[in-house]
C-alpha positions in Angstrom: 39.4 -9.1 70.3 37.7 -5.7 70.3 33.9 -6.1 69.7 31.7 -3.0 69.9 28.2 -3.7 71.1 24.9 -1.9 71.1 22.4 -2.0 74.0 20.7 -5.3 74.9 17.6 -6.4 73.1 16.0 -7.4 76.4 13.1 -5.0 77.1 13.5 -3.1 73.9 10.5 -0.7 74.1 8.0 -0.2 71.4 8.5 -3.5 69.7 5.5 -5.8 69.0 5.1 -8.9 66.9 8.2 -10.1 65.1 6.7 -12.0 62.3 5.3 -10.3 59.2 1.9 -11.8 59.6 1.8 -11.1 63.3 2.9 -7.5 62.6 0.0 -7.0 60.2 -2.5 -8.5 62.5 -1.3 -6.3 65.4 -1.4 -3.0 63.5 -4.8 -3.9 61.9 -6.3 -4.4 65.3 -4.6 -1.4 66.9 -5.2 1.2 64.2 -8.1 -0.4 62.3 -10.0 2.8 61.1 -6.9 4.9 60.6 -6.0 5.7 57.0 -3.0 3.5 56.1 -2.4 3.9 52.3 -3.4 6.6 49.8 -2.9 6.1 46.1 -4.0 7.7 42.8 -4.4 4.6 40.7 -3.4 4.8 37.0 -5.1 1.5 36.3 -8.4 3.2 37.2 -8.0 6.5 35.5 -6.2 8.1 38.5 -9.0 7.3 40.9 -7.9 8.0 44.5 -7.8 4.7 46.6 -7.8 5.0 50.3 -7.2 1.9 52.5 -7.6 1.8 56.2 -5.6 -0.6 58.4 -8.6 -2.8 58.5 -8.8 -2.7 54.7 -5.1 -3.7 54.4 -5.6 -6.6 56.8 -8.6 -7.8 54.9 -6.9 -7.5 51.5 -3.7 -9.2 52.8 -5.8 -12.1 54.1 -7.4 -12.3 50.7 -4.0 -12.7 49.0 -3.1 -15.3 51.6 -6.3 -17.3 51.0 -5.7 -17.2 47.2 -2.2 -18.4 47.6 -3.3 -21.3 49.8 -5.9 -22.3 47.3 -3.1 -22.4 44.7 -1.3 -24.8 46.9 1.5 -22.6 48.3 3.7 -24.5 50.7 5.4 -23.3 53.8 8.7 -21.6 52.7 7.7 -21.4 49.0 8.8 -18.2 47.2 6.4 -15.8 45.7 7.6 -13.0 43.3 6.0 -9.6 43.7 6.5 -7.4 40.6 4.6 -4.2 41.3 5.1 -0.5 41.8 4.1 1.3 45.0 0.4 0.5 45.1 -1.8 -0.9 47.9 -2.0 -4.3 46.4 1.8 -4.6 46.6 1.7 -4.0 50.4 -1.2 -6.5 50.7 0.9 -9.0 48.7 4.0 -8.7 51.0 1.9 -9.4 54.1 -0.4 -11.9 52.4 2.6 -14.1 51.3 3.7 -14.1 55.0 0.2 -15.0 56.3 0.2 -17.9 53.9 3.6 -19.1 55.1 5.5 -18.2 52.0 8.7 -16.1 51.3 8.0 -12.8 49.6 10.4 -11.8 46.8 10.0 -8.2 45.8 11.2 -7.8 42.2 12.7 -4.6 40.7 10.3 -2.9 38.3 13.5 -1.3 36.8 14.9 -4.7 35.8 14.9 -5.8 32.2 13.4 -9.2 31.3 16.6 -11.2 31.4 17.3 -9.9 34.9 13.8 -10.6 36.0 14.1 -14.1 34.7 17.4 -14.6 36.6 15.8 -13.4 39.9 12.7 -15.5 39.5 14.7 -18.6 38.7 17.3 -17.9 41.5 14.5 -17.6 44.1 12.6 -20.6 42.6 9.4 -18.6 42.5 6.7 -20.4 40.6 4.1 -17.8 41.5 4.4 -14.1 40.6 2.0 -11.4 41.6 2.2 -8.4 39.2 0.1 -5.6 37.7 -1.3 -5.0 34.2 0.9 -2.1 33.3 3.5 0.3 34.7 4.3 3.2 32.3 5.4 1.3 29.1 6.0 -2.0 30.9 3.5 -4.9 30.4 4.8 -7.3 33.0 2.3 -10.2 32.3 3.3 -10.2 28.7 7.0 -10.0 29.5 6.9 -12.8 32.0 4.6 -15.1 30.0 7.5 -16.9 28.2 9.0 -17.9 31.6 6.5 -20.7 32.1 5.5 -19.8 35.6 3.1 -21.9 37.5 0.9 -18.9 38.2 1.0 -15.3 37.1 -1.7 -13.2 38.8 -2.2 -9.6 37.5 -3.7 -6.6 39.3 -6.0 -4.7 36.9 -7.4 -7.8 35.3 -10.4 -10.0 36.2 -7.8 -12.7 37.2 -6.8 -10.8 40.3 -10.3 -10.6 41.7 -10.8 -14.2 41.0 -7.5 -15.1 42.7 -8.3 -13.4 46.0 -9.4 -16.0 48.5 -11.3 -16.1 51.7 -10.3 -13.3 54.1 -11.2 -15.6 57.0 -8.2 -17.9 56.5 -6.1 -19.1 59.4 -2.6 -17.7 59.1 0.2 -20.3 58.9 2.3 -20.5 62.0 5.7 -18.9 61.5 8.5 -17.9 63.9 10.7 -14.7 63.9 13.6 -16.8 62.7 11.9 -18.3 59.7 12.7 -17.0 56.2 10.3 -14.2 55.2 11.9 -12.2 52.4 14.4 -12.3 49.6 15.7 -8.9 48.6 17.9 -8.6 45.6 20.8 -6.2 45.7 21.0 -3.6 43.1 24.6 -4.3 41.9 25.7 -2.4 38.8 28.5 -4.7 37.5 27.4 -8.2 38.4 24.2 -10.3 38.8 22.1 -9.2 41.7 22.5 -11.2 44.9 19.5 -12.7 46.6 19.6 -11.6 50.3 17.6 -14.0 52.6 16.0 -12.3 55.5 14.1 -13.6 58.5 10.8 -12.3 59.7 12.6 -10.7 62.7 14.9 -8.7 60.4 12.1 -6.7 58.7 9.7 -6.4 61.6 12.3 -5.3 64.1 13.4 -2.6 61.6 9.7 -1.5 61.3 9.2 -1.0 65.0 12.6 0.5 65.7 12.6 2.9 62.7 9.2 4.2 63.7 10.9 5.5 66.9 14.1 6.6 65.1 12.0 8.8 62.8 9.6 9.9 65.5 6.5 8.8 63.7 3.1 8.6 65.2 -0.6 8.2 64.2 -0.7 11.8 62.8 2.2 11.1 60.5 1.4 11.4 56.8 4.5 10.4 54.9 5.0 10.8 51.2 7.6 8.7 49.3 8.2 7.1 45.9 10.9 4.8 47.1 10.1 1.3 45.9 9.4 -1.7 48.1 12.2 -3.8 46.6 14.7 -1.6 48.4 15.1 -1.8 52.1 14.7 2.0 52.3 11.2 1.7 50.7 10.3 -1.5 52.5 11.4 -0.5 56.0 11.9 3.3 56.3 9.0 4.3 54.1 6.3 1.6 54.4 7.0 -0.6 57.5 8.0 2.1 60.0 5.1 4.4 59.0 2.6 1.5 59.5 4.2 0.5 62.8 3.4 4.0 64.1 -0.2 4.0 62.8 0.5 6.7 60.2 -0.4 7.0 56.6 1.8 6.4 53.5 0.9 8.6 50.6 2.1 6.4 47.8 3.5 7.4 44.4 4.1 4.5 41.9 6.6 6.4 39.7 8.3 9.6 40.8 7.1 12.6 38.9 7.8 15.9 40.6 4.6 17.8 39.6 2.4 14.9 40.8 4.4 14.6 44.0 3.9 18.3 44.9 0.2 17.9 44.2 0.0 14.9 46.5 1.9 16.6 49.3 -0.4 19.6 49.2 -3.7 17.7 48.8 -3.0 15.0 51.4 -1.5 17.4 53.9 1.7 15.4 54.1 3.8 16.0 57.2 7.0 14.2 56.2 8.5 13.9 52.7 11.0 11.0 52.3 13.1 11.6 49.2 16.4 10.8 47.6 18.6 13.9 46.9 18.0 13.8 43.1 14.2 13.8 43.8 14.4 16.8 46.1 16.4 18.7 43.4 13.7 17.8 40.8 10.9 19.0 43.1 12.7 22.3 43.8 13.3 22.8 40.1 9.7 22.2 39.1 7.7 25.2 37.9 5.0 24.5 40.6 7.5 24.4 43.5 7.1 28.0 44.8 3.3 28.2 44.4 2.5 24.8 46.0 1.1 24.9 49.6 3.5 22.7 51.6 2.6 24.3 54.9 1.6 20.9 56.4 5.3 19.7 56.2 6.7 19.7 59.7 9.4 16.9 59.5 11.9 18.8 57.3 15.5 19.4 58.2 18.3 21.9 58.3 19.1 23.6 55.0 17.1 21.2 52.8 15.0 22.5 50.0 11.8 21.8 51.9 13.0 23.9 54.9 13.6 26.8 52.5 10.2 26.6 50.9 8.2 29.9 51.5 5.2 28.1 53.0 7.1 25.7 55.3 7.7 26.3 59.0 9.1 23.0 60.1 9.3 21.6 63.6 12.7 22.9 64.8 13.1 19.9 67.2 12.9 17.3 64.4 16.0 16.4 62.3 16.3 13.8 59.5 17.9 10.7 61.2 21.3 9.8 60.0 22.5 6.1 60.1 24.4 3.3 58.5 23.1 0.1 57.1 22.9 -2.1 54.0 20.7 -4.6 52.3 22.4 -7.4 54.1 21.3 -5.9 57.5 17.8 -5.0 56.3 18.7 -1.3 56.8 20.1 0.4 59.9 22.9 -1.1 62.1 23.5 2.3 63.8 21.7 5.6 63.8 21.0 9.0 65.3 17.4 9.5 66.5 15.2 12.3 65.1 16.0 14.5 68.1 19.8 14.1 68.2 21.8 17.3 68.1 22.6 18.5 64.6 26.3 18.6 65.4 26.3 15.0 66.4 24.5 14.0 63.2 27.1 15.8 61.1 30.0 14.1 63.0 29.0 10.4 62.8 26.5 7.7 61.9 25.3 7.3 65.4 25.6 4.5 67.9 24.8 0.8 67.4 21.2 -0.2 67.6 20.1 -2.7 70.2 21.4 -6.2 69.7 24.0 -5.2 67.1 27.7 -5.9 67.3 30.5 -4.5 65.2 34.2 -5.2 64.7 36.7 -3.0 62.8 38.9 -5.4 60.8 42.4 -4.8 59.5 42.1 -5.6 55.8 45.7 -6.8 55.6 45.9 -9.1 58.7 42.2 -9.8 59.4 42.8 -8.8 63.1 40.3 -6.6 65.0 41.3 -3.0 65.4 40.5 -0.8 68.4 38.9 2.6 69.2 39.6 5.2 66.6 41.3 2.9 64.1 40.0 2.7 60.6 39.4 -0.7 58.9 36.7 -2.8 57.3 33.4 -2.8 59.2 32.1 -6.3 60.1 28.6 -6.7 61.7 26.5 -9.2 63.5 23.0 -8.8 64.9 19.3 -9.6 64.9 18.6 -8.1 61.5 21.6 -9.6 59.7 20.7 -11.7 56.7 20.5 -15.5 56.8 22.8 -15.5 53.8 22.8 -15.2 50.0 20.7 -17.5 47.9 22.8 -20.5 46.7 25.9 -19.4 48.7 27.1 -21.6 51.6 27.2 -19.8 55.0 31.0 -20.0 55.4 31.3 -17.9 52.2 29.0 -15.2 53.7 30.2 -14.9 57.3 33.4 -15.3 59.3 33.9 -18.0 61.9 32.2 -15.9 64.5 29.2 -15.1 62.4 30.2 -11.6 61.4 29.5 -10.2 57.9 32.3 -8.3 56.3 30.5 -5.3 54.8 33.2 -4.0 52.4 32.8 -0.6 54.0 35.6 1.3 55.8 35.1 3.0 59.1 35.9 3.4 62.7 34.3 3.6 66.2 35.3 6.4 68.5 35.7 6.4 72.3 32.0 7.4 72.8 30.7 4.5 70.7 29.8 6.5 67.7 30.3 4.8 64.3 32.1 6.7 61.5 31.7 5.6 57.9 34.5 6.3 55.5 33.1 4.9 52.3 33.5 1.6 50.4 36.9 0.0 51.3 37.4 -0.8 47.6 36.7 2.8 46.6 39.4 4.3 48.9 41.7 6.4 46.7 45.4 6.0 47.3 47.1 9.3 46.4 50.6 10.5 47.3 50.8 7.7 49.9 47.6 8.7 51.7 44.0 7.3 51.7 41.1 9.5 50.6 37.5 8.5 51.1 35.3 9.6 48.3 32.2 9.6 50.5 33.7 12.2 52.8 34.2 14.7 50.0 30.8 13.9 48.5 29.1 14.6 51.8 30.9 18.0 52.1 29.9 18.9 48.5 26.2 18.5 49.4 26.5 21.8 51.2 28.1 23.6 48.2 25.3 25.8 46.9 25.8 25.5 43.1 26.4 21.7 43.1 23.5 19.4 42.1 25.5 16.1 41.9 29.0 15.3 42.9 31.0 12.0 42.5 34.6 11.6 43.5 36.7 9.1 41.6 40.4 8.1 41.5 42.2 7.6 38.2 45.7 6.2 37.6 48.5 8.7 37.9 52.2 8.0 37.3 53.3 10.3 40.1 50.7 10.1 42.8 49.5 6.5 42.2 45.9 7.9 41.8 44.6 11.3 41.0 41.5 12.5 43.0 39.0 13.9 40.6 35.7 15.6 41.4 32.9 15.1 38.8 30.3 17.8 39.2 26.9 18.6 37.7 25.8 22.1 38.6 22.2 23.2 39.4 20.4 25.0 36.6 21.6 28.5 36.2 24.4 28.1 38.7 28.1 28.8 38.0 31.3 27.5 39.6 34.9 27.0 38.5 37.4 24.3 39.3 39.1 26.8 41.7 35.7 27.5 43.4 35.1 23.8 44.2 38.7 23.3 45.4 38.5 26.3 47.6 35.2 25.2 49.1 36.7 21.8 50.0 40.0 23.3 51.2 38.2 25.0 54.0 36.6 21.7 55.2 39.0 18.9 54.6 42.8 18.2 54.8 44.7 19.7 51.9 45.8 16.4 50.6 42.2 15.3 50.1 41.2 18.3 47.9 40.7 17.0 44.3 43.6 17.9 42.0 41.1 18.1 39.1 37.4 19.2 39.0 35.5 18.2 35.8 32.0 19.6 35.1 29.3 17.5 33.4 26.0 18.5 31.8 22.8 17.4 33.6 22.3 13.7 32.7 25.9 13.3 31.4 27.2 11.4 34.4 26.2 7.8 33.8 23.7 6.4 36.2 22.0 3.0 36.9 18.6 2.3 35.4 17.0 3.4 38.7 18.8 6.8 38.4 20.0 6.5 42.0 23.6 5.3 41.7 26.5 6.5 39.6 28.0 3.9 37.3 31.6 4.4 38.4 33.2 2.2 35.7 31.6 4.2 32.9 32.3 7.5 34.7 36.0 6.7 35.2 36.2 5.9 31.4 34.7 9.4 30.7 37.1 11.1 33.1 40.1 9.3 31.6 39.1 10.5 28.1 38.5 14.0 29.3 41.8 14.3 31.1 43.7 12.9 28.1 42.0 15.5 25.9 42.5 18.5 28.3 45.6 17.8 30.5 46.5 20.4 33.1 50.1 20.0 34.5 50.4 19.7 38.2 52.4 22.6 39.7 55.9 21.7 40.6 56.3 20.6 44.3 52.6 20.1 44.9 51.9 16.9 46.9 
């Protein structure tokens, strides 16, 4: 059976303590006076809060002491419902120092979903904040009958913090440390159980993947209840001794101000955030000359004040919540052509099989099937789900993603297996077309869907939102793709949507495909265009 393997974990450089508490103690000792976190706190009139690594260590031990005084037992779950703020980071590590399991909860979630997650994780203690925009979490959670609800911004928080001289509870890298809930759009979120090793190994390794160091000043508004925010924004920045310039809620004008004032070196954004920054009235006049870690043709690289490091490129990789982020990746100094061609090679300790979805057999080099992974950062399982329902007999997790591995060991991702569009007898991967359309100048957002078609089985449809002031026709989009992909993959229809018309999840980061397909079906019924005779 063909199993592709990354390098051995033995002697992996740059990796320190592999428990959350041990990680904190190590970085606090190594980088003590360095600035670790910067935050303009809305709970205190926008006052700028600056924590060093020593401050973070002290505050986390205070959280741990308070939890121990409340009687937290080893392995007990603690919910953390906060935006990006220093106390949230202290809470994550404080729970670990006290021997508990941290459960970051989505600040986007409505009360019924929060109740589901709290009950699923069996968290009788929740650490939260007084307010976040219009949300009042303490008031919203009060009816749940929690054992303890501690709230930043009130006197109860200061009273809760315990003795910073507490003795950390002994934990091992293989003990449970985190429950991260998936952000599913059509079903209840799944509670993903992760060991200490999963998060901390990602912290240490991603610091190297992104080329971070003590002079790194990274800005991001990605939340800590996502693995991107937890590992790629927070953990890997701290592992390198850098500073995270935090933003609790993404607002482009404030983000630009923070980048300029704090002399940020690396912005870590989602594509829609980058677009919002570029479209903001202050974009062209903001001094972003401190930014060095920008890439290629990104908006940041085009900014008039930015002269980025030509040797640094935004890492490309593949991972998922169940693997606590990256399984494979290209490092920051990989050639641009290699990054454009694949998702990189497997990280140390990881193994991958490409599985035939029809037979369950393992496929070989260059063959496309469902990706199955096993490795040191793979989850323990889902809350309330037996292991045999999570993994195969060899301990591999079937990801639901389609892909292949080439002769040089590079992993190629082809999109969600369930999203593959069957058209005219051929398979089309929406992700491939969406990646190509990122380089199409007038396109702000692109989503490729398949809708039923009596002749082709499914019709490939491109759903496009254009940038403000930009123009493009169906033929323009089709011609752009025709130069880059096989002709059978070019969408037969291109539909244009106004900004905000494509339905998104509450977090505004994922398209709700079920709702979009319904819109597309209605649009096509109202404005049918006959397919030319003889066209495949």
